[in-house]
N, C-alpha and C positions, 0 to 999 in steps of 0.2 A: 690308601695312603693319600693324605691331603696336604696341600701347601696353601690352604685358603688364607688369603690376606698377606702372604709373603710377597716381598718386593725383591725381584731378582732381575739382574741385568745379564744379557747374553751378547757377547761379541761374536761376530760372524753368524748372526742369527737369521740372515735372509735366505740361507740355503743349506743343504746337506744336513749334517748332524745338528747344527745350530737351529735350523728351522724345525726339525723334528722335536728338539728340546723345547722350543717356544710353544709348539702345539701341545705338548704334554704339560707344560707349566700352566697354560691357560685352562686346560681340562682339569687340572688339579686345584684350580681356584686361585692361582698366584697372579699377581700383577707383574707383567713382564715388560722389560725394555729390550728392544732389538737394536743393536748398534752394528752397523755394517757399512762398507764402502760402496755396496751395490744399491744405488738409489732406486733402480727399477724393481729389484726384489723387495725392498722396503715398502715401496708404493703398493705392490701386489699384496704383501702381508697385511698392510693397513686396511685393505678393502675387505679382508676376511676375519680379522681379529681386532679387538680393542686393546692395542698394545702401544706403548711409547716407542716411537721409532726416530732414529737420528742417523744421518750419514756421518760416518767417522772413519778416518784413516788411523788404524790402531798403532801405526808406527810413529804417530805424532802425539807425544805425551800430553801436551796441553789440551789437545782436542779430546782425548779420551778422558782426561780429568774433568773437563768442562761437561762432557756428555753425561758421565756418571753423576756428577754433582747436580746437574739439572734434573735428572730422573729422581735422585734421592730427595731433592727439594720438592718436586711435584708430588711424589709418593709419600712424603713425610717420613723418609727413612729408607734403609736398604738392609735386606736380609741375606742376599746371596749374589754370587757372581759366577758366571760360566764363561770360560774363555774357549771359544770354538774357532775363532778366526785362524786360518793357516793356509800355507801354500806348499806345493811339492816341487821337487827338482830331480829329474832323472838325468844324471850327468856324471861321468867319471871325473875324479878329482883332477887328473892331469889336464882335462879340457875345461875345467870350471873357471869362470872369470871371477875377478874380485867382486864385481858388481852382483853377480848371481849369488855368491856366498853371503854378501852383506845384506842383500834384499831378503833372502830367506831367513836369516837370523833376525832381521828387523821385525818381520811379520810373526815368525813362530816363537821367538823368545823375548825380544824387547817388548813387543806389544802386550803379551800376557803380563809381563812384569809391570808395565805402565798401568794396566787395568787393575791389577792387584793393589798396587800402591795407591791408586786413586780411590779404590773401594774401602780400604782399611779404616780410615777415619769414620766413615759412615757406618760400617759394620760395628765398630767399637761403640759408637753412639747409640746403636740399636741394641746393645747388650750381647752381641755375638752374631753368629751366622755361619755360612758355609761357602767356600770357594771350590769350584771344580775346574781344573785345567785339563783340556782335552789334549793329551799327548798322543802316543801311537805305540803299537806293538813294535815298530821299528826302533823305538827307544829302548826296548828290552832286548831285542835281537835284530841286529842291523840288516839292511837290505843292500844287495849289490848295486853299485852305481847310484846310491842314495846316501852318500856320506854326509852331506850337509843336512839333509832332512833327518836322518837318524840321529845325528849329533844334536840338532836343535831339540828333538823330542826327548832325548835322554837328559839334556840340560833342564828342560821344563819339568821333568819328574823330580830332579834334585831341587829345583827352585820350590816346588810344591812341598817337599819334605822339610826344607829349611824354613820356609814360611810357616809351616805347621808348628814348628818349635817356637817361633817368635809370637805367633798369634794365639796359641793355645791358652795362655793366661787370660785372654779376653773373651774366651768362649767361642772363638772362631776356629772352625775346622777347615783344613785345606787338603784336598786329595787330587790325584791325577787319574784319569781314565785312559786306558791304553787300547784303543780299538785296533783290530786287524783290518783287513780289506773291507770297506764299506761301500755300498752302492750309492755313490755321490758323484757330482760332476768332476770333483777333484780326481777321483779314481779313474773315471772314464777318460779324463784328459791324459792320464799316464798310459792307459791302454792305447789311445790314439797316437801317442808319441812313439810307441814301440814299432819296430820294423814289421812285425806281424801281430796286430792287435788281438786276434782270436787266440793265437798261440800264447801270447802274454797272459790273457785272461785265464786260460786253462792252467798255466804254470802257477799263477797266483792261487787258484782254488786248491791245487795239489799241496800247498803248504799247510793246509788246515785240517785238523782231525775231523772236523765236520764236513769238509769237502765242499764248502760253499762260501759265498760272500754274504756279509751281514747286511741287513737293512739299517738305515739311519735310525729308525725308531728303536731298534734293539739296543743301540748304544745310548740313545736318549733315555731309555728306561733306567739304565745304570746311573746316568747323571742325575736324574730326578730322585732316585733313591738316596744318593749321597747328599743331596740337598735337604732331604727330609729328616724328621726326627727318628725315623727308623734306623738311621745311620748315626745316631747321636754319640756313639763312642768310637767312631771310625775317623781317624785323621792320619795324615802322613803316608797314605798308601799310594801305590801305583797299581791300580786294578786292571788286569788284563780282561778285555772284553773282545776276545780274538779267536773264538772258535777252536782254540787248542793249538794255535801256532807256536806259542811260547815254549811248549814242551814237545810239540809234534816233530 
């Protein structure tokens, strides 16, 4: 499977699933842009890969529009977008503040919408392309005390489906990937926030038919497949990459 010459932007690309995706894109011959708020992670990535990097707060629509525009101009076009940026929140609804709810929605839902909106004109100009939004298995089957997170990810799936309808006539495919538990700093942070981190980790593993936590690279493999011509007739899907949690 090759993406040689494809120009693909990745939000949240400095760590976790986003970083694993950037690694796979480079290996497949793509020209990648890594957009992230983590300047240290971007600097580290720039030392190992020849990729476009820019510090971006995805909740600021003009910033993400400018970053994607700059990359598209330098790369002479855009062929794909991956929205990996996201945050988690372990909190009962009754204890949740307005600020916590709004911040999570801003990062997990507003940000991907801003990035998709910014990418569409460039994808149209290139004659088509592929957008992959990283949702979550929690958007298919909610998690206790993660009402905000689960809601944001379910909404991102519907945004992907709705955008697939709008963009299809331009040869642009839009899909969502729905990972289960993935070995990333985001997941580790949720374990650390639990009263008993080890007990929480074991409880998470028990939700999955495969009985384990995924690596970021396993999810990145699905993302890269959706970006490729191998998935040329796949659009509007919410693909579980969740070790069997959705049915287990």
